[in-house]
C-alpha positions in Angstrom: 119.3 76.8 79.3 116.9 76.6 76.3 114.3 73.8 76.5 114.7 71.0 74.0 111.7 69.7 71.9 109.5 67.9 74.2 107.6 64.8 73.3 104.7 64.2 75.6 102.7 60.9 75.9 99.5 60.7 77.9 100.0 57.5 79.9 96.7 57.9 81.5 93.8 60.4 81.4 91.2 59.2 83.9 90.2 60.2 87.3 91.0 58.2 90.6 88.6 55.3 89.7 89.7 55.0 86.1 87.3 54.4 83.1 85.6 52.1 82.9 84.7 52.2 86.6 84.2 48.9 88.3 80.7 47.7 88.3 79.3 50.7 86.4 76.6 50.0 83.8 76.9 53.4 81.9 77.4 53.8 78.2 80.8 55.3 78.7 82.1 52.5 80.8 80.9 50.0 78.2 82.0 52.1 75.2 84.0 50.1 72.5 85.9 53.3 71.7 89.6 52.9 73.0 89.6 56.6 73.8 87.0 56.0 76.5 89.5 53.5 78.3 91.3 55.8 80.8 94.0 54.7 83.2 94.8 57.0 86.1 96.3 60.4 85.0 100.0 60.6 84.3 102.3 61.8 81.5 105.7 60.8 80.0 108.0 63.6 79.0 110.9 62.8 76.7 113.8 64.6 75.0 116.7 62.9 73.2 118.5 62.8 76.6 115.8 62.4 79.3 112.7 60.5 80.1 110.5 61.8 83.0 107.2 60.6 84.4 104.8 62.9 86.2 103.1 60.9 89.0 103.3 57.1 89.4 99.7 55.9 89.4 98.3 52.5 90.5 98.5 51.7 86.7 102.3 52.7 86.6 103.5 49.1 85.7 101.0 48.6 82.8 101.6 52.2 81.6 105.3 51.5 81.3 104.7 48.3 79.5 102.3 49.7 77.2 104.6 52.5 76.1 107.6 50.2 76.0 109.8 52.3 78.2 113.2 50.8 79.1 114.8 53.7 81.0 113.5 56.4 83.2 115.4 59.3 84.7 113.0 60.4 87.3 109.5 60.8 88.6 108.1 64.2 89.5 105.1 64.2 91.8 102.1 66.6 91.9 100.7 65.7 95.3 100.3 62.7 97.6 97.0 61.3 96.8 96.8 57.5 96.2 95.9 57.7 92.6 99.1 59.6 91.9 101.6 57.8 94.0 100.5 54.1 94.3 102.7 52.6 91.6 106.1 53.8 93.0 107.0 50.3 94.1 107.3 49.2 90.4 110.4 51.4 89.9 112.3 48.2 91.2 112.3 47.0 87.6 114.1 50.2 86.4 116.5 49.8 89.4 117.4 46.4 88.2 117.9 47.0 84.5 119.5 50.5 84.8 121.6 49.6 87.8 120.8 52.8 89.5 118.3 54.3 92.0 115.2 56.2 90.8 115.3 59.9 91.4 112.1 61.2 92.8 111.1 64.9 93.0 108.4 65.9 95.5 107.5 68.5 98.0 107.7 67.9 101.8 104.0 66.9 102.1 104.3 64.4 99.4 107.7 63.0 100.7 106.0 62.4 104.1 103.3 60.3 102.4 105.8 58.4 100.3 107.9 57.5 103.3 104.7 56.3 105.2 103.3 54.4 102.3 106.5 52.9 101.1 108.4 52.8 104.5 110.2 49.6 103.5 112.0 51.5 100.8 113.3 54.1 103.2 114.1 52.0 106.2 117.6 51.9 107.7 117.6 48.1 107.2 116.0 47.3 103.9 115.0 43.9 102.6 116.9 42.9 99.4 114.9 43.9 96.3 113.0 46.8 97.6 112.9 50.0 95.5 116.0 52.1 95.5 115.0 55.7 95.6 116.8 59.1 95.9 114.4 61.8 97.1 114.9 65.4 96.0 112.9 67.7 98.1 111.3 70.6 95.9 109.4 73.7 96.7 108.1 76.6 94.7 111.4 77.3 93.1 112.4 76.0 89.7 114.5 72.8 89.5 116.3 70.8 86.8 116.1 67.1 85.9 118.9 66.6 83.4 118.1 69.1 80.4 114.7 69.9 81.6 113.7 72.9 83.8 110.5 72.4 85.8 108.7 75.5 87.1 106.3 74.6 89.9 102.8 76.1 89.8 100.8 75.8 93.0 97.1 75.2 92.4 94.3 74.3 94.8 92.7 70.9 95.0 89.8 72.1 97.2 92.1 73.1 100.3 95.1 71.0 99.3 98.0 72.7 97.6 99.0 70.8 94.6 101.9 71.3 92.0 101.5 71.7 88.4 104.5 72.2 86.2 105.6 74.4 83.4 108.4 72.9 81.2 109.3 75.3 78.4 106.2 76.1 76.4 104.3 73.2 78.0 102.2 73.4 81.2 100.7 70.4 82.9 98.0 70.8 85.7 96.0 68.2 87.2 93.7 67.9 90.3 92.9 71.6 90.6 89.8 73.6 91.3 91.3 77.0 91.7 94.5 78.9 90.7 95.6 82.0 92.3 96.3 85.1 90.1 100.1 85.0 90.8 100.4 81.4 89.7 98.4 82.0 86.5 101.1 84.4 85.5 103.5 81.5 85.4 101.3 79.7 82.9 100.7 82.6 80.4 102.5 82.1 77.2 102.4 78.4 77.2 101.8 77.0 73.8 100.3 73.7 75.2 98.2 73.7 78.4 96.9 70.5 80.0 94.2 71.0 82.5 91.9 68.6 84.5 88.3 68.6 83.4 86.5 66.0 85.6 82.9 66.3 84.4 80.2 68.7 83.6 78.7 69.1 86.9 80.3 71.3 89.7 82.9 69.5 91.8 84.5 70.6 95.1 88.1 69.9 94.1 88.2 69.7 90.2 87.5 72.0 87.3 84.5 71.2 85.2 84.8 71.0 81.5 83.4 74.5 81.1 85.6 75.9 83.7 88.6 74.3 82.0 87.7 75.7 78.7 87.2 79.2 80.1 90.6 79.0 82.0 92.4 77.9 78.8 90.9 80.9 77.0 91.9 83.2 79.8 95.5 82.0 79.8 95.8 82.2 76.0 97.3 78.8 75.2 97.5 77.9 71.6 96.4 74.4 72.3 94.6 72.9 75.4 94.1 69.4 76.3 91.8 68.1 79.0 92.6 65.2 81.4 91.7 63.6 84.6 88.3 62.7 83.2 85.5 60.7 84.8 83.0 58.5 83.1 80.4 61.2 84.0 81.8 63.6 81.3 80.4 61.5 78.6 81.7 59.7 75.6 84.9 61.0 74.1 83.5 61.2 70.5 80.5 63.2 71.6 82.2 65.6 73.9 85.0 66.3 71.4 82.5 67.5 68.8 81.3 70.2 71.4 84.7 71.7 71.9 85.9 74.9 70.3 89.0 75.0 68.0 92.3 74.5 69.8 90.7 72.5 72.6 90.7 68.7 72.8 90.1 65.8 75.2 93.3 64.0 75.8 93.3 60.2 75.7 95.5 57.4 76.7 98.4 57.0 74.3 98.0 60.4 72.8 101.4 61.9 71.8 102.2 65.6 71.2 105.4 67.5 70.4 106.1 71.0 71.7 
């Protein structure tokens, strides 16, 4: 199956605390530049037939309202950390208006957390109005959501295995600090690569900006966008001027076509 043209919208490009960070006096957190306002990291992938979100962040409700989305075919999860799953309850609105359950794609580790955090949605006896969810267990094998094929790419978030995904010529990776050589081969040839780039200083579970730039070069992507950004990285405008050609900081609301 050939992959249709993808339209990708960055719903959020911030790290787990978002930017601005509560109570922070730094210049980035008080920047008037809208590109320095970052909700938690998530993307929307659209084709003429399909709309898919990767990760339902704590900002999921506002992200859906901000982009004006009225139908959603599924949510694909990368891992079970709170900043990537906390908004799942808000699929209730899609349940109501679409009159169907939400299809959720997650590995066994993430499923276990979803069932614990949202136990009321999976109980044998459910209160009226709770989210209606159909779970699809995924592993390292490719899977399809409507007309889109997702190829899971296992990366390491310190010691936690996390999934990135390749969809056609587009690869999305967040919350990574290391990628094994065999998984890098799944990425090669991507026209567009999205990587996390938390800050400049070394971090135990995230790529730094320099590491992300070097990895994008190694993997040969035509275009690379960096996401999961903290206020520690610096002002969007200043950091952008330092980046080499073909490399860009993503920002909330950025739309690209592949």
